[in-house]
C-alpha positions as CSV (number, residue, x, y, z in Angstrom):
1,M,91.5,99.4,136.5
2,S,88.9,102.3,136.4
3,T,90.5,103.4,139.8
4,Q,93.8,104.2,137.6
5,L,92.0,106.5,136.1
6,P,92.6,110.6,137.2
7,E,89.5,113.0,138.5
8,N,89.5,114.5,135.2
9,L,89.7,112.4,132.1
10,V,91.1,114.0,128.7
11,R,88.0,112.7,126.5
12,H,88.5,115.3,123.6
13,A,92.1,116.0,122.3
14,G,92.9,119.8,121.2
15,V,92.9,118.4,117.5
16,D,89.3,117.2,117.8
17,R,88.1,119.8,119.4
18,A,89.2,122.1,116.8
19,F,88.0,119.6,114.0
20,H,84.7,119.9,115.8
21,W,84.1,123.2,115.7
22,L,85.5,124.3,112.3
23,T,83.0,121.5,110.8
24,A,80.2,123.2,112.7
25,L,81.2,126.6,111.3
26,A,81.3,125.0,108.0
27,M,78.4,123.8,108.2
28,T,77.1,126.4,109.1
29,V,78.0,128.4,106.5
30,L,76.8,126.2,104.7
31,L,73.4,125.5,105.5
32,V,72.6,129.4,105.6
33,T,74.2,130.2,102.3
34,S,71.7,127.2,100.5
35,F,68.6,127.6,101.8
36,L,68.3,131.7,102.5
37,P,68.6,132.4,98.6
38,I,65.8,129.5,98.9
39,M,64.0,131.8,101.1
40,G,64.1,134.4,98.6
41,I,67.2,136.2,100.9
42,R,69.5,137.3,98.0
43,F,73.1,137.9,98.3
44,V,76.3,136.7,96.9
45,W,76.4,133.3,98.1
46,L,77.9,131.2,95.3
47,E,81.5,132.0,96.2
48,L,81.0,131.8,100.2
49,H,79.2,127.8,99.5
50,W,81.7,126.1,97.7
51,S,84.5,127.8,99.8
52,S,82.8,126.5,103.0
53,G,82.3,123.0,101.4
54,V,86.2,123.5,100.2
55,L,86.9,123.7,104.5
56,L,84.6,121.1,105.5
57,T,86.6,118.5,102.4
58,V,90.2,119.4,103.9
59,L,88.6,118.9,107.5
60,V,87.0,115.0,106.6
61,L,90.6,114.3,105.0
62,L,92.3,115.2,107.4
63,H,89.9,113.3,110.0
64,I,89.7,110.6,108.0
65,V,94.0,110.0,108.0
66,R,93.6,110.4,111.7
67,A,91.3,108.0,112.4
68,L,93.3,105.8,110.5
69,R,96.5,106.4,111.6
70,G,95.3,106.4,115.5
71,R,92.5,104.5,117.6
72,N,90.1,106.6,117.2
73,G,88.5,105.3,114.1
74,R,88.9,101.7,115.9
75,L,86.8,103.3,118.9
76,M,84.4,104.4,116.5
77,K,83.8,101.4,114.8
78,L,80.1,99.5,114.9
79,R,80.3,96.5,116.5
80,R,77.6,93.9,117.7
81,A,78.6,93.7,120.6
82,D,77.8,97.5,121.0
83,F,73.5,96.5,120.5
84,D,73.9,94.6,123.8
85,E,74.0,98.5,125.7
86,L,70.0,98.6,124.7
87,K,69.0,95.0,126.7
88,G,71.0,96.8,129.2
89,T,73.2,94.3,129.6
90,Q,76.8,95.8,129.2
91,R,77.6,99.7,129.5
92,P,79.6,101.3,126.6
93,G,83.9,102.7,126.7
94,K,84.5,106.2,125.3
95,Y,81.5,106.4,123.0
96,S,78.3,104.9,123.3
97,L,76.3,103.1,120.7
98,Q,73.6,106.3,119.8
99,Q,77.2,108.4,119.7
100,K,78.6,105.6,117.0
101,L,75.3,105.8,115.0
102,I,75.0,109.6,115.1
103,H,78.9,109.6,113.6
104,L,77.8,107.2,111.1
105,A,74.8,109.2,110.2
106,W,76.9,112.4,109.6
107,S,79.8,110.0,108.1
108,A,77.0,109.7,105.5
109,A,75.4,113.1,104.9
110,I,78.4,114.6,104.8
111,L,80.3,112.5,102.1
112,V,77.2,112.2,100.1
113,A,77.3,116.3,100.5
114,I,81.2,116.1,99.1
115,I,80.7,114.0,96.1
116,T,77.5,115.4,94.7
117,G,79.3,119.3,95.7
118,V,82.3,118.5,93.5
119,V,80.3,117.3,91.0
120,M,78.0,120.5,91.0
121,M,81.2,122.8,91.4
122,V,83.1,120.9,87.9
123,K,79.6,122.6,86.6
124,A,79.8,126.1,87.9
125,G,83.1,126.6,87.6
126,T,85.8,127.3,90.3
127,P,89.4,128.3,90.3
128,F,89.6,124.8,91.1
129,F,87.8,123.4,87.7
130,S,86.7,124.8,84.8
131,R,83.3,125.2,84.3
132,N,81.6,122.1,82.0
133,P,77.7,122.5,82.1
134,Y,77.5,119.7,80.4
135,I,79.5,117.0,82.7
136,L,76.2,114.9,83.4
137,S,73.0,114.2,81.4
138,Y,70.2,116.5,82.4
139,R,68.5,113.4,84.2
140,S,71.9,112.5,86.1
141,W,72.0,116.1,86.9
142,G,68.4,115.9,88.5
143,L,70.1,112.8,90.5
144,V,73.2,114.8,91.6
145,T,71.1,117.6,92.7
146,L,68.2,115.5,94.2
147,L,71.3,113.8,96.3
148,H,72.7,116.7,97.6
149,D,69.7,118.6,98.6
150,L,68.8,115.2,100.5
151,A,72.3,115.2,102.2
152,A,71.4,118.7,103.4
153,L,68.1,118.2,105.1
154,A,69.7,115.3,106.6
155,S,72.4,117.2,108.0
156,V,69.6,120.5,109.3
157,F,68.3,116.9,111.3
158,L,71.2,115.8,112.3
159,I,72.1,119.4,113.8
160,L,68.6,119.5,115.8
161,V,69.1,115.8,117.4
162,H,72.8,116.6,118.0
163,V,72.4,120.5,119.9
164,Y,69.1,119.0,121.6
165,F,71.3,115.9,123.1
166,G,74.2,118.2,123.9
167,L,71.5,120.8,125.9
168,L,70.3,117.5,127.9
169,P,71.6,118.4,131.6
170,E,72.2,114.7,131.8
171,K,74.3,115.2,129.0
172,R,75.5,118.6,129.7
173,Q,79.4,116.8,130.7
174,Y,79.4,116.1,126.3
175,L,79.2,119.3,126.0
176,R,81.8,120.3,128.5
177,S,84.4,118.0,127.2
178,M,83.9,119.1,123.9
179,V,84.8,122.9,125.1
180,G,87.3,122.1,127.6
181,G,88.4,118.9,126.3
182,T,88.2,117.0,130.0
183,V,85.1,114.8,131.5
184,R,85.0,114.3,135.0
185,R,85.3,110.9,136.0
186,E,82.0,110.2,138.5
187,E,80.6,112.0,135.4
188,L,81.2,109.5,132.9
189,A,81.0,107.0,135.6
190,A,77.2,107.3,135.4
191,D,76.8,105.9,131.4
192,H,79.8,104.5,130.9
193,D,82.0,101.7,131.6
194,L,85.3,102.8,133.4
195,D,87.2,99.7,133.0
196,K,86.7,99.6,129.5
197,V,87.3,103.6,129.0
198,A,91.2,102.1,130.9
199,R,91.8,100.1,128.1
200,G,91.2,102.4,125.4
201,E,88.1,100.8,124.6
């Protein structure tokens, strides 16, 4: 079945690449506007920070809707059989165990950041919410802030891991496919089961 695959395989559709790079932009602005003031670099950061958070939220909601309506969500689903890749008894389809795990970690970190960020927006006041500094008790507010900060730190770690593996020579085809959309069949065959890819797994 893998012989039916073209020489250049479409790995990421244009909408997926747009989502990836817009998310990367939003995350970069969020992290810069959160960490630079802590380091003593003063600038008007709050509006830029929550605006980027709104953009990230919209992107994530669109991504969830698209995943539920299409097959991308099914492809990224973590299954028990995926762990057989660690034993070397099988190779992955479109996404490897490591790619599914980092996607899961990203999902957790970003969802925590979004949920706590919305609560913080209500307290601070934005065009979307009237300012309400008493939305939570002092203790609950400390928990929200802690979770938001932990999500930010987790995001920094995940970005470093993501960029590191994206720049490795043996993984460079994934980076090229996230830019141009395609990957060469022989490159994918080195790490993936082309029969599974052809079956849409």
